[in-house]
N, C-alpha and C positions, 0 to 999 in steps of 0.2 A: 598579594604574594601567599598568604595564607589560605587562599584559595585554590590557587595554583596546586600548591604543595598537597593536599586534599584532595585534588582530583588527580595527580599523578600516582599517588598512592593507592589509590584505590582502582587506578586503572592497571597498575603492576600488580594487585591481588588479584584483579580477575585474570588478567593474562597468565599468571604463574598458576592460577586454579585451572583453567582451561587447557594448561598445556600438561598438567599430570596426567601419565597413564594414557596417553593419545594414542599408542598405538595397542592398546588393547582390543580382544576382539569380543570379549564379552558380551558387546551390543549386537553380535551376529546371532545368540543362541535366544531362541524363543523357550517360554515357559515349558512347553510339550517336550523339545527337546532336553532340555535340563532335566525334567523328571524321569525322562527315559533312560537317559545317561547313567544318575543317580541310582537308580532301580537297576540297572546291569551292572555298576558295583556294590550296591548291597546284597546281590544276589551271590556274586562273585564271593564276597568279604564271607558272607555266612556261610555258602560251602566249604569255605576251607577254614571255619573253626573259629574264627573273628568273633567275640562279642557285640552284639549289636550297638553298643554306646560306642565303643571303640570306632567299629564300621561307619556309622553315622558321621562321625568326626572325620574320621580318614575320606571317607566318599566328598565330603562337603569340602575338604582341603584341596583333593585331587579336583575336583570339580572346578574351584576356582582356579587353581594353575593354571588344569586344561583350557577352560573357557577363554584365559587371559591371555594365552598364546596361540590358540588353534581356533579358528571357524569350525561348526561342525562337520564340515564336508571333510577338514583338513584333520580334525581329531580322528575321523574312521581311519586314517591312514597312517597313524603315529607307529614310530618300530616300538620295540622293545626298550630299545636304548633311550629313546628320548622318555618313554612311560618311566623307566627306573631314573632319572633325572628328576621328573617330578615327584615321584616316591620319595625320594631323598630331600627335596624342596618344603613337602610335608615333615620329615623328619619322626616317624611313627617307628616305635619299637616295641613289639609286641613278645 
């Protein structure tokens, strides 16, 4: 009986862990696509007077939110409203 309980617990943990964040699209981004996205973000932020440290934190957050919800192709076409929602999720106020 103890073996059965241990097996069921282990199986439950594995199933739960594999179900978490299963709809994330972050695995569709290559390292090069991530770097290019963050580079564009950094350029935009620095051109608008945001300090580098804040820009890095913000771009990291925005990339995490964007790559979780969108493939690289989808991200190219997000609307200003969708981008504003991601901005609010990062909750940065300078």
